[in-house]
C-alpha positions as CSV (number, residue, x, y, z in Angstrom):
1,X,0.0,0.0,0.0
2,X,1.1,3.5,-0.8
3,X,1.3,6.2,1.9
4,X,0.4,9.8,1.4
5,X,-3.4,9.7,1.8
6,X,-5.5,12.7,0.9
7,X,-6.9,14.3,4.1
8,X,-9.1,17.1,5.0
9,X,-8.8,18.6,8.5
10,X,-11.4,20.5,10.6
11,X,-11.2,21.8,14.1
12,X,-8.5,23.6,16.1
13,X,-8.6,21.9,19.5
14,X,-9.7,18.9,21.4
15,X,-9.1,15.2,21.0
16,X,-8.1,13.8,17.6
17,X,-10.7,12.0,15.6
18,X,-10.4,10.3,12.2
19,X,-13.4,9.3,10.1
20,X,-13.1,6.4,7.6
21,X,-15.6,6.1,4.7
22,X,-17.0,3.0,3.1
23,X,-16.6,1.3,-0.3
24,X,-16.7,3.8,-3.2
25,X,-16.9,6.6,-0.7
26,X,-14.6,9.6,0.1
27,X,-13.7,11.4,3.2
28,X,-16.0,14.3,2.2
29,X,-19.0,12.1,2.7
30,X,-18.6,12.9,6.4
31,X,-18.3,16.6,6.0
32,X,-21.7,17.6,7.6
33,X,-20.9,15.4,10.6
34,X,-17.3,16.5,10.8
35,X,-18.3,20.2,10.9
36,X,-20.4,19.6,14.0
37,X,-17.8,17.4,15.7
38,X,-15.0,19.8,14.9
39,X,-16.5,22.3,17.4
40,X,-14.9,20.1,20.1
41,X,-12.3,17.9,18.3
42,X,-9.6,17.9,15.7
43,X,-11.2,15.9,12.9
44,X,-9.4,14.3,10.0
45,X,-11.4,13.0,6.9
46,X,-9.3,10.5,5.0
47,X,-9.7,9.2,1.5
48,X,-8.7,5.6,1.9
49,X,-6.3,3.9,-0.5
50,X,-7.8,3.4,-4.0
51,X,-10.5,6.0,-3.2
52,X,-11.0,9.7,-3.8
53,X,-7.8,11.6,-4.2
54,X,-5.6,9.0,-2.4
55,X,-3.0,6.9,-4.3
56,X,-3.9,3.6,-5.9
57,X,-2.4,0.2,-5.0
58,X,-2.1,-3.1,-6.6
59,X,-3.7,-5.3,-4.0
60,X,-6.4,-5.2,-1.3
61,X,-6.2,-6.4,2.3
62,X,-7.5,-5.0,5.5
63,X,-4.1,-5.3,7.4
64,X,-2.4,-3.5,4.5
65,X,-5.0,-0.8,4.4
66,X,-4.8,-0.4,8.2
67,X,-1.1,-0.1,8.0
68,X,-1.3,2.7,5.4
69,X,-3.8,4.6,7.7
70,X,-1.5,4.0,10.7
71,X,1.5,5.5,8.8
72,X,-0.6,8.5,7.9
73,X,-1.9,9.1,11.4
74,X,1.6,8.7,13.0
75,X,3.0,11.3,10.6
76,X,0.0,13.7,11.1
77,X,-0.4,13.3,14.8
78,X,3.1,12.5,15.9
79,X,2.0,9.3,17.6
80,X,-0.9,10.9,19.5
81,X,-3.9,8.5,19.7
82,X,-7.1,9.1,17.8
83,X,-10.7,8.3,18.2
84,X,-11.2,6.2,15.1
85,X,-14.7,5.9,13.5
86,X,-15.3,3.9,10.4
87,X,-18.3,3.0,8.3
88,X,-18.8,-0.3,6.5
89,X,-15.5,-1.1,4.7
90,X,-14.0,1.8,6.7
91,X,-15.3,0.1,9.8
92,X,-13.3,-3.0,9.0
93,X,-10.3,-0.8,8.4
94,X,-10.9,0.8,11.8
95,X,-11.2,-2.6,13.5
96,X,-8.0,-3.8,11.9
97,X,-6.3,-0.6,13.0
98,X,-7.4,-1.0,16.6
99,X,-6.2,-4.6,16.7
100,X,-2.9,-4.2,14.9
101,X,-1.9,-0.6,15.8
102,X,-3.7,-0.2,19.1
103,X,-1.4,2.5,20.4
104,X,-2.9,4.8,17.8
105,X,-6.6,4.1,18.8
106,X,-7.9,5.8,22.0
107,X,-11.4,4.6,21.3
108,X,-13.2,2.9,18.4
109,X,-16.5,3.5,16.5
110,X,-17.7,0.8,14.1
111,X,-20.6,1.9,12.0
112,X,-22.9,-0.8,10.5
113,X,-20.5,-3.5,9.9
114,X,-19.2,-6.6,11.8
115,X,-16.0,-8.5,12.1
116,X,-17.3,-11.3,9.8
117,X,-17.6,-11.9,6.1
118,X,-20.3,-9.5,5.0
119,X,-23.3,-10.9,3.3
120,X,-25.5,-8.8,1.1
121,X,-22.7,-7.4,-1.0
122,X,-24.4,-8.5,-4.3
123,X,-25.7,-4.9,-4.7
124,X,-22.1,-3.6,-4.8
125,X,-21.3,-6.2,-7.5
126,X,-24.2,-4.8,-9.5
127,X,-22.9,-1.3,-9.0
128,X,-19.5,-2.4,-10.3
129,X,-21.1,-3.9,-13.3
130,X,-23.0,-0.6,-13.9
131,X,-19.9,1.6,-13.6
132,X,-18.0,-0.7,-15.9
133,X,-20.9,-0.5,-18.4
134,X,-20.3,3.2,-18.8
135,X,-18.2,3.7,-21.9
136,X,-15.8,6.3,-20.8
137,X,-14.2,6.7,-24.3
138,X,-17.5,7.9,-25.8
139,X,-19.2,9.4,-22.7
140,X,-20.6,12.8,-23.5
141,X,-21.6,14.0,-20.0
142,X,-22.6,13.0,-16.5
143,X,-26.2,12.7,-17.5
144,X,-25.4,10.0,-20.0
145,X,-23.5,8.1,-17.3
146,X,-26.5,8.4,-15.0
147,X,-28.7,7.0,-17.7
148,X,-26.5,4.0,-18.1
149,X,-26.3,3.4,-14.3
150,X,-30.1,3.6,-13.9
151,X,-30.5,-0.1,-14.9
152,X,-28.0,-1.1,-12.3
153,X,-28.9,1.3,-9.5
154,X,-32.6,2.5,-9.8
155,X,-32.2,4.6,-6.6
156,X,-31.1,8.2,-7.7
157,X,-29.4,8.7,-4.3
158,X,-27.2,5.6,-4.9
159,X,-26.4,6.7,-8.4
160,X,-25.4,10.1,-7.1
161,X,-23.1,8.5,-4.6
162,X,-21.5,6.4,-7.3
163,X,-21.2,9.3,-9.7
164,X,-19.3,11.4,-7.2
165,X,-16.4,9.3,-8.4
166,X,-16.7,10.3,-12.0
167,X,-14.2,12.9,-13.1
168,X,-13.3,14.7,-16.3
169,X,-9.7,15.5,-17.3
170,X,-9.9,17.6,-20.4
171,X,-11.9,15.5,-22.9
172,X,-11.5,12.2,-21.1
173,X,-13.7,10.9,-18.3
174,X,-12.4,8.6,-15.6
175,X,-13.4,6.9,-12.4
176,X,-11.5,8.5,-9.5
177,X,-11.4,5.3,-7.4
178,X,-9.5,2.2,-8.5
179,X,-12.6,0.5,-10.0
180,X,-10.5,-2.3,-11.6
181,X,-9.0,-3.4,-8.3
182,X,-12.0,-2.8,-6.1
183,X,-14.3,-4.6,-8.5
184,X,-12.0,-7.5,-8.9
185,X,-11.3,-7.9,-5.2
186,X,-14.9,-7.4,-4.0
187,X,-14.9,-10.8,-2.3
188,X,-11.9,-9.7,-0.2
189,X,-13.7,-6.4,0.6
190,X,-16.6,-8.4,1.9
191,X,-14.4,-10.8,3.9
192,X,-12.8,-10.3,7.3
193,X,-9.3,-11.7,8.1
194,X,-8.7,-13.7,11.2
195,X,-6.3,-11.3,12.9
196,X,-6.2,-13.4,16.1
197,X,-4.4,-16.1,14.1
198,X,-0.8,-16.3,12.7
199,X,0.9,-14.2,11.4
200,X,-0.9,-11.4,13.3
201,X,-1.9,-13.0,16.6
202,X,-3.7,-9.9,17.6
203,X,-5.0,-9.8,21.2
204,X,-8.5,-8.3,21.9
205,X,-8.6,-4.5,21.8
206,X,-9.0,-3.2,25.4
207,X,-10.4,0.2,24.7
208,X,-14.0,1.5,24.5
209,X,-15.9,0.5,21.4
210,X,-19.2,1.9,20.0
211,X,-20.9,-0.5,17.6
212,X,-23.5,1.6,15.8
213,X,-26.1,-0.1,13.6
214,X,-28.8,1.1,11.3
215,X,-32.2,-0.2,12.3
216,X,-33.2,-1.0,8.7
217,X,-29.8,-2.7,7.9
218,X,-28.8,-6.3,8.3
219,X,-25.0,-5.7,8.4
220,X,-25.1,-6.0,12.2
221,X,-27.0,-9.1,13.4
222,X,-27.4,-10.7,16.9
223,X,-25.5,-13.7,15.7
224,X,-22.5,-11.5,15.0
225,X,-22.2,-10.3,18.6
226,X,-20.0,-13.2,19.9
227,X,-17.4,-12.4,17.2
228,X,-17.5,-8.7,18.0
229,X,-17.2,-9.2,21.8
230,X,-14.3,-11.7,21.4
231,X,-12.2,-9.0,19.7
232,X,-13.7,-6.0,21.4
233,X,-14.8,-6.9,25.0
234,X,-15.7,-3.3,25.9
235,X,-18.2,-2.9,23.1
236,X,-21.4,-0.9,23.5
237,X,-24.1,-1.6,20.8
238,X,-26.5,1.2,19.7
239,X,-29.1,0.9,17.0
240,X,-30.3,4.0,15.2
241,X,-34.0,3.7,14.2
242,X,-35.0,4.8,10.8
243,X,-31.5,4.4,9.4
244,X,-30.3,1.9,6.8
245,X,-26.7,1.1,6.0
246,X,-25.6,4.7,5.5
247,X,-26.4,5.7,9.1
248,X,-24.7,9.1,8.9
249,X,-26.6,10.1,5.8
250,X,-30.0,8.7,6.9
251,X,-30.0,10.1,10.4
252,X,-27.1,12.7,10.6
253,X,-28.3,14.5,13.7
254,X,-28.8,11.3,15.7
255,X,-25.5,9.9,14.4
256,X,-23.6,13.1,15.4
257,X,-25.2,13.2,18.8
258,X,-24.3,9.5,19.6
259,X,-20.7,10.1,18.5
260,X,-20.4,13.3,20.5
261,X,-21.5,11.5,23.6
262,X,-19.2,8.5,22.9
263,X,-16.2,10.8,22.3
264,X,-16.7,12.9,25.4
265,X,-13.9,12.4,28.0
């Protein structure tokens, strides 16, 4: 993995907080939440590897991605610990970071994902097929890309989320994220490595953990609780009513309020 992640920083004082986005997202997806939290914290929004304006890599693994984030945070914060909050794929990165680089993690927030192989990723496979169906060599405008995607993502909100990755350089359109790698490695994105086993042999993370789930999502299920508690014994589970998988977008005020209470010293 390549270091030098793209970061946006908000806030002048208070504890350090980093927010990690999900698959096909960008750090800016947390901007509304970050502005509120920056009133009492120094907030970093990262574009994870192969996403947004961060460098691309040639392989995908959660330990590697967590290592890249760790190097960035050590350089940025001088070794000072962070509250780390991650959504979906970013939640798995955050969990790997806490287990493998625990000195950097003062407390952990895991948003609508579990330390298990994620089921229900077929929709993301459909989104990949849709983005690959867009002929970038003949694409006229963003509206034409939206029309192509409609068959694969009928929800206009989802299409807008995907199309935030479409960029134009001169006369040429491109996907800003590493669509080839992420699409090819979707099974690994959905998976979860056994970090308690060799070669990592990570011990359970001893710090406080918030496990935040959307009430209308199935990424966090009762049967996943034993796996979560085995790795994170101080876990506190909270379900946000009226929210799906994108909790911070569906219920931003509730999401921000829960995080503010969790982050309070």
